[in-house]
Biopython code that builds the backbone (N, CA, C, O; Angstrom):
import numpy as np
from Bio.PDB.StructureBuilder import StructureBuilder

atoms = [
    (1, "MET", "N", (79.710, 91.627, 107.897)),
    (1, "MET", "CA", (79.250, 91.791, 109.253)),
    (1, "MET", "C", (77.771, 92.157, 109.218)),
    (1, "MET", "O", (77.260, 92.680, 108.227)),
    (2, "ARG", "N", (77.109, 91.869, 110.317)),
    (2, "ARG", "CA", (75.687, 92.153, 110.405)),
    (2, "ARG", "C", (75.362, 92.564, 111.831)),
    (2, "ARG", "O", (75.980, 92.092, 112.786)),
    (3, "TYR", "N", (74.403, 93.432, 111.957)),
    (3, "TYR", "CA", (73.931, 93.792, 113.286)),
    (3, "TYR", "C", (72.429, 93.988, 113.223)),
    (3, "TYR", "O", (71.887, 94.316, 112.167)),
    (4, "ASP", "N", (71.761, 93.791, 114.329)),
    (4, "ASP", "CA", (70.327, 94.025, 114.455)),
    (4, "ASP", "C", (70.122, 95.084, 115.525)),
    (4, "ASP", "O", (70.803, 95.083, 116.551)),
    (5, "ALA", "N", (69.184, 95.985, 115.283)),
    (5, "ALA", "CA", (68.882, 97.032, 116.263)),
    (5, "ALA", "C", (67.367, 97.138, 116.387)),
    (5, "ALA", "O", (66.635, 96.902, 115.426)),
    (6, "TYR", "N", (66.916, 97.489, 117.561)),
    (6, "TYR", "CA", (65.487, 97.606, 117.820)),
    (6, "TYR", "C", (65.195, 98.914, 118.543)),
    (6, "TYR", "O", (65.979, 99.360, 119.380)),
    (7, "SER", "N", (64.069, 99.519, 118.215)),
    (7, "SER", "CA", (63.606, 100.693, 118.940)),
    (7, "SER", "C", (62.544, 100.250, 119.926)),
    (7, "SER", "O", (61.697, 99.414, 119.608)),
    (8, "VAL", "N", (62.591, 100.807, 121.113)),
    (8, "VAL", "CA", (61.657, 100.429, 122.154)),
    (8, "VAL", "C", (61.086, 101.688, 122.782)),
    (8, "VAL", "O", (61.840, 102.586, 123.158)),
    (9, "TYR", "N", (59.774, 101.769, 122.900)),
    (9, "TYR", "CA", (59.127, 102.909, 123.541)),
    (9, "TYR", "C", (58.998, 102.636, 125.031)),
    (9, "TYR", "O", (58.558, 101.562, 125.442)),
    (10, "THR", "N", (59.385, 103.616, 125.833)),
    (10, "THR", "CA", (59.177, 103.525, 127.274)),
    (10, "THR", "C", (58.584, 104.848, 127.753)),
    (10, "THR", "O", (58.594, 105.841, 127.026)),
    (11, "ASN", "N", (58.081, 104.851, 128.949)),
    (11, "ASN", "CA", (57.523, 106.092, 129.498)),
    (11, "ASN", "C", (58.494, 106.763, 130.465)),
    (11, "ASN", "O", (58.073, 107.522, 131.337)),
    (12, "THR", "N", (59.772, 106.491, 130.319)),
    (12, "THR", "CA", (60.778, 107.114, 131.172)),
    (12, "THR", "C", (61.403, 108.309, 130.459)),
    (12, "THR", "O", (61.292, 108.454, 129.242)),
    (13, "VAL", "N", (62.053, 109.150, 131.231)),
    (13, "VAL", "CA", (62.720, 110.315, 130.657)),
    (13, "VAL", "C", (63.898, 109.835, 129.818)),
    (13, "VAL", "O", (64.705, 109.034, 130.290)),
    (14, "PRO", "N", (64.007, 110.314, 128.579)),
    (14, "PRO", "CA", (65.116, 109.854, 127.746)),
    (14, "PRO", "C", (66.466, 110.310, 128.314)),
    (14, "PRO", "O", (66.615, 111.446, 128.764)),
    (15, "SER", "N", (67.423, 109.414, 128.281)),
    (15, "SER", "CA", (68.760, 109.772, 128.739)),
    (15, "SER", "C", (69.599, 110.309, 127.593)),
    (15, "SER", "O", (70.657, 110.897, 127.814)),
    (16, "GLY", "N", (69.133, 110.109, 126.379)),
    (16, "GLY", "CA", (69.754, 110.732, 125.217)),
    (16, "GLY", "C", (70.844, 109.913, 124.555)),
    (16, "GLY", "O", (71.712, 109.347, 125.219)),
    (17, "ALA", "N", (70.785, 109.861, 123.255)),
    (17, "ALA", "CA", (71.863, 109.301, 122.456)),
    (17, "ALA", "C", (72.680, 110.491, 121.978)),
    (17, "ALA", "O", (72.213, 111.281, 121.157)),
    (18, "LEU", "N", (73.861, 110.617, 122.476)),
    (18, "LEU", "CA", (74.647, 111.819, 122.204)),
    (18, "LEU", "C", (75.082, 111.953, 120.758)),
    (18, "LEU", "O", (75.317, 113.067, 120.288)),
    (19, "ARG", "N", (75.191, 110.864, 120.055)),
    (19, "ARG", "CA", (75.661, 110.946, 118.676)),
    (19, "ARG", "C", (74.573, 110.580, 117.667)),
    (19, "ARG", "O", (74.881, 110.203, 116.536)),
    (20, "GLY", "N", (73.364, 110.683, 118.047)),
    (20, "GLY", "CA", (72.291, 110.439, 117.099)),
    (20, "GLY", "C", (71.524, 109.166, 117.397)),
    (20, "GLY", "O", (72.065, 108.204, 117.941)),
    (21, "TYR", "N", (70.280, 109.182, 117.039)),
    (21, "TYR", "CA", (69.384, 108.071, 117.290)),
    (21, "TYR", "C", (69.829, 106.835, 116.528)),
    (21, "TYR", "O", (69.977, 106.887, 115.307)),
    (22, "GLY", "N", (70.044, 105.740, 117.212)),
    (22, "GLY", "CA", (70.381, 104.480, 116.565)),
    (22, "GLY", "C", (71.797, 104.384, 116.039)),
    (22, "GLY", "O", (72.090, 103.487, 115.248)),
    (23, "THR", "N", (72.673, 105.260, 116.441)),
    (23, "THR", "CA", (74.019, 105.290, 115.891)),
    (23, "THR", "C", (75.009, 104.414, 116.638)),
    (23, "THR", "O", (76.030, 104.028, 116.070)),
    (24, "THR", "N", (74.741, 104.096, 117.874)),
    (24, "THR", "CA", (75.755, 103.418, 118.677)),
    (24, "THR", "C", (76.122, 102.031, 118.170)),
    (24, "THR", "O", (77.302, 101.683, 118.162)),
    (25, "LYS", "N", (75.160, 101.235, 117.752)),
    (25, "LYS", "CA", (75.490, 99.885, 117.286)),
    (25, "LYS", "C", (76.260, 99.896, 115.961)),
    (25, "LYS", "O", (77.256, 99.183, 115.839)),
    (26, "PRO", "N", (75.831, 100.683, 114.963)),
    (26, "PRO", "CA", (76.644, 100.732, 113.738)),
    (26, "PRO", "C", (78.050, 101.292, 114.000)),
    (26, "PRO", "O", (79.019, 100.830, 113.396)),
    (27, "ALA", "N", (78.168, 102.266, 114.880)),
    (27, "ALA", "CA", (79.491, 102.821, 115.194)),
    (27, "ALA", "C", (80.368, 101.747, 115.817)),
    (27, "ALA", "O", (81.553, 101.650, 115.496)),
    (28, "PHE", "N", (79.799, 100.941, 116.702)),
    (28, "PHE", "CA", (80.560, 99.845, 117.310)),
    (28, "PHE", "C", (81.003, 98.848, 116.238)),
    (28, "PHE", "O", (82.136, 98.367, 116.273)),
    (29, "ALA", "N", (80.119, 98.533, 115.287)),
    (29, "ALA", "CA", (80.454, 97.580, 114.222)),
    (29, "ALA", "C", (81.596, 98.111, 113.358)),
    (29, "ALA", "O", (82.522, 97.371, 113.024)),
    (30, "VAL", "N", (81.531, 99.385, 113.001)),
    (30, "VAL", "CA", (82.591, 99.975, 112.177)),
    (30, "VAL", "C", (83.908, 99.994, 112.939)),
    (30, "VAL", "O", (84.949, 99.635, 112.391)),
    (31, "GLU", "N", (83.866, 100.410, 114.193)),
    (31, "GLU", "CA", (85.093, 100.443, 114.990)),
    (31, "GLU", "C", (85.678, 99.048, 115.164)),
    (31, "GLU", "O", (86.898, 98.884, 115.125)),
    (32, "SER", "N", (84.842, 98.053, 115.351)),
    (32, "SER", "CA", (85.325, 96.678, 115.473)),
    (32, "SER", "C", (85.932, 96.196, 114.164)),
    (32, "SER", "O", (86.939, 95.488, 114.169)),
    (33, "ALA", "N", (85.326, 96.574, 113.044)),
    (33, "ALA", "CA", (85.816, 96.162, 111.734)),
    (33, "ALA", "C", (87.160, 96.810, 111.401)),
    (33, "ALA", "O", (87.908, 96.272, 110.585)),
    (34, "MET", "N", (87.481, 97.939, 112.005)),
    (34, "MET", "CA", (88.755, 98.611, 111.762)),
    (34, "MET", "C", (89.939, 97.826, 112.330)),
    (34, "MET", "O", (91.069, 97.996, 111.873)),
    (35, "ASP", "N", (89.694, 96.987, 113.302)),
    (35, "ASP", "CA", (90.784, 96.238, 113.924)),
    (35, "ASP", "C", (91.402, 95.223, 112.958)),
    (35, "ASP", "O", (92.604, 94.966, 113.030)),
    (36, "GLY", "N", (90.607, 94.644, 112.060)),
    (36, "GLY", "CA", (91.118, 93.672, 111.088)),
    (36, "GLY", "C", (92.153, 94.276, 110.153)),
    (36, "GLY", "O", (93.258, 93.743, 110.049)),
    (37, "PRO", "N", (91.831, 95.382, 109.462)),
    (37, "PRO", "CA", (92.841, 96.020, 108.608)),
    (37, "PRO", "C", (94.068, 96.485, 109.388)),
    (37, "PRO", "O", (95.184, 96.440, 108.871)),
    (38, "ALA", "N", (93.869, 96.930, 110.625)),
    (38, "ALA", "CA", (95.019, 97.342, 111.438)),
    (38, "ALA", "C", (95.964, 96.161, 111.646)),
    (38, "ALA", "O", (97.178, 96.304, 111.505)),
    (39, "ARG", "N", (95.413, 95.003, 111.980)),
    (39, "ARG", "CA", (96.252, 93.816, 112.165)),
    (39, "ARG", "C", (96.950, 93.434, 110.859)),
    (39, "ARG", "O", (98.129, 93.082, 110.862)),
    (40, "ALA", "N", (96.214, 93.505, 109.735)),
    (40, "ALA", "CA", (96.800, 93.152, 108.441)),
    (40, "ALA", "C", (97.952, 94.084, 108.072)),
    (40, "ALA", "O", (98.905, 93.665, 107.417)),
    (41, "LEU", "N", (97.867, 95.341, 108.489)),
    (41, "LEU", "CA", (98.925, 96.315, 108.222)),
    (41, "LEU", "C", (100.003, 96.324, 109.305)),
    (41, "LEU", "O", (100.956, 97.101, 109.245)),
    (42, "ARG", "N", (99.834, 95.443, 110.297)),
    (42, "ARG", "CA", (100.745, 95.365, 111.437)),
    (42, "ARG", "C", (100.860, 96.709, 112.176)),
    (42, "ARG", "O", (101.946, 97.151, 112.552)),
    (43, "LEU", "N", (99.698, 97.331, 112.365)),
    (43, "LEU", "CA", (99.605, 98.575, 113.124)),
    (43, "LEU", "C", (98.756, 98.324, 114.364)),
    (43, "LEU", "O", (97.896, 97.444, 114.380)),
    (44, "ALA", "N", (99.009, 99.093, 115.371)),
    (44, "ALA", "CA", (98.111, 99.080, 116.522)),
    (44, "ALA", "C", (96.785, 99.689, 116.068)),
    (44, "ALA", "O", (96.794, 100.654, 115.303)),
    (45, "PRO", "N", (95.653, 99.160, 116.513)),
    (45, "PRO", "CA", (94.363, 99.715, 116.102)),
    (45, "PRO", "C", (94.248, 101.225, 116.354)),
    (45, "PRO", "O", (93.666, 101.939, 115.538)),
    (46, "LEU", "N", (94.784, 101.708, 117.448)),
    (46, "LEU", "CA", (94.749, 103.138, 117.739)),
    (46, "LEU", "C", (95.567, 103.936, 116.726)),
    (46, "LEU", "O", (95.174, 105.040, 116.349)),
    (47, "GLU", "N", (96.693, 103.393, 116.286)),
    (47, "GLU", "CA", (97.534, 104.077, 115.303)),
    (47, "GLU", "C", (96.816, 104.198, 113.969)),
    (47, "GLU", "O", (96.914, 105.238, 113.318)),
    (48, "LEU", "N", (96.099, 103.168, 113.545)),
    (48, "LEU", "CA", (95.333, 103.250, 112.300)),
    (48, "LEU", "C", (94.293, 104.359, 112.381)),
    (48, "LEU", "O", (94.121, 105.121, 111.431)),
    (49, "ARG", "N", (93.611, 104.450, 113.494)),
    (49, "ARG", "CA", (92.609, 105.503, 113.677)),
    (49, "ARG", "C", (93.269, 106.879, 113.713)),
    (49, "ARG", "O", (92.744, 107.834, 113.141)),
    (50, "ARG", "N", (94.415, 106.985, 114.380)),
    (50, "ARG", "CA", (95.119, 108.265, 114.464)),
    (50, "ARG", "C", (95.533, 108.757, 113.082)),
    (50, "ARG", "O", (95.441, 109.951, 112.797)),
    (51, "ARG", "N", (95.983, 107.855, 112.231)),
    (51, "ARG", "CA", (96.407, 108.244, 110.882)),
    (51, "ARG", "C", (95.239, 108.657, 109.993)),
    (51, "ARG", "O", (95.435, 109.388, 109.022)),
    (52, "ASN", "N", (94.041, 108.206, 110.304)),
    (52, "ASN", "CA", (92.889, 108.465, 109.445)),
    (52, "ASN", "C", (91.866, 109.409, 110.053)),
    (52, "ASN", "O", (90.751, 109.523, 109.544)),
    (53, "ILE", "N", (92.223, 110.075, 111.118)),
    (53, "ILE", "CA", (91.271, 110.973, 111.781)),
    (53, "ILE", "C", (90.988, 112.199, 110.903)),
    (53, "ILE", "O", (91.869, 112.689, 110.197)),
    (54, "VAL", "N", (89.764, 112.673, 110.960)),
    (54, "VAL", "CA", (89.396, 113.902, 110.253)),
    (54, "VAL", "C", (89.686, 115.055, 111.201)),
    (54, "VAL", "O", (89.185, 115.091, 112.325)),
    (55, "ARG", "N", (90.487, 115.981, 110.743)),
    (55, "ARG", "CA", (90.882, 117.113, 111.567)),
    (55, "ARG", "C", (89.986, 118.316, 111.281)),
    (55, "ARG", "O", (89.398, 118.411, 110.204)),
    (56, "PRO", "N", (89.884, 119.221, 112.228)),
    (56, "PRO", "CA", (89.044, 120.409, 112.019)),
    (56, "PRO", "C", (89.439, 121.143, 110.734)),
    (56, "PRO", "O", (90.617, 121.388, 110.475)),
    (57, "GLY", "N", (88.428, 121.483, 109.946)),
    (57, "GLY", "CA", (88.650, 122.207, 108.694)),
    (57, "GLY", "C", (88.825, 121.330, 107.475)),
    (57, "GLY", "O", (88.732, 121.822, 106.351)),
    (58, "GLU", "N", (89.075, 120.042, 107.663)),
    (58, "GLU", "CA", (89.204, 119.146, 106.515)),
    (58, "GLU", "C", (87.831, 118.855, 105.929)),
    (58, "GLU", "O", (86.875, 118.644, 106.674)),
    (59, "PRO", "N", (87.719, 118.841, 104.600)),
    (59, "PRO", "CA", (86.423, 118.516, 104.002)),
    (59, "PRO", "C", (86.125, 117.027, 104.154)),
    (59, "PRO", "O", (87.029, 116.194, 104.092)),
    (60, "LEU", "N", (84.863, 116.708, 104.351)),
    (60, "LEU", "CA", (84.442, 115.318, 104.360)),
    (60, "LEU", "C", (84.075, 114.941, 102.939)),
    (60, "LEU", "O", (83.208, 115.571, 102.333)),
    (61, "ARG", "N", (84.719, 113.932, 102.405)),
    (61, "ARG", "CA", (84.475, 113.535, 101.004)),
    (61, "ARG", "C", (83.972, 112.109, 100.957)),
    (61, "ARG", "O", (84.341, 111.273, 101.781)),
    (62, "ARG", "N", (83.127, 111.848, 99.984)),
    (62, "ARG", "CA", (82.676, 110.482, 99.746)),
    (62, "ARG", "C", (83.692, 109.774, 98.880)),
    (62, "ARG", "O", (84.314, 110.377, 98.006)),
    (63, "ALA", "N", (83.852, 108.498, 99.130)),
    (63, "ALA", "CA", (84.758, 107.685, 98.309)),
    (63, "ALA", "C", (84.152, 107.516, 96.923)),
    (63, "ALA", "O", (82.937, 107.366, 96.787)),
    (64, "ALA", "N", (84.982, 107.541, 95.912)),
    (64, "ALA", "CA", (84.516, 107.341, 94.527)),
    (64, "ALA", "C", (84.068, 105.904, 94.355)),
    (64, "ALA", "O", (84.601, 104.988, 94.982)),
    (65, "GLY", "N", (83.076, 105.723, 93.492)),
    (65, "GLY", "CA", (82.683, 104.354, 93.202)),
    (65, "GLY", "C", (81.284, 104.161, 93.376)),
    (65, "GLY", "O", (80.784, 103.055, 93.171)),
]
sb = StructureBuilder()
sb.init_structure("model")
sb.init_model(0)
sb.init_chain("A")
sb.init_seg("    ")
for serial, (resi, resn, name, xyz) in enumerate(atoms, 1):
    if name == "N":
        sb.init_residue(resn, " ", resi, " ")
    sb.init_atom(name, np.array(xyz, "f"), 0.0, 1.0, " ", f" {name:<3s}", serial, name[0])
structure = sb.get_structure()
């Protein structure tokens, strides 16, 4: 998958990116890509996300490799 993003300067008051600058397009790409494995596993896309959610207090770990 591929995405392109651009930054644009304006003189208006920023409305704010709530989850970080430039994060919305990559987040959309990742969320869209999750639907393929869900279909392959014969799960509803929401169920795949529910099973893999990070819960409060769980450590965030990087995948080996």
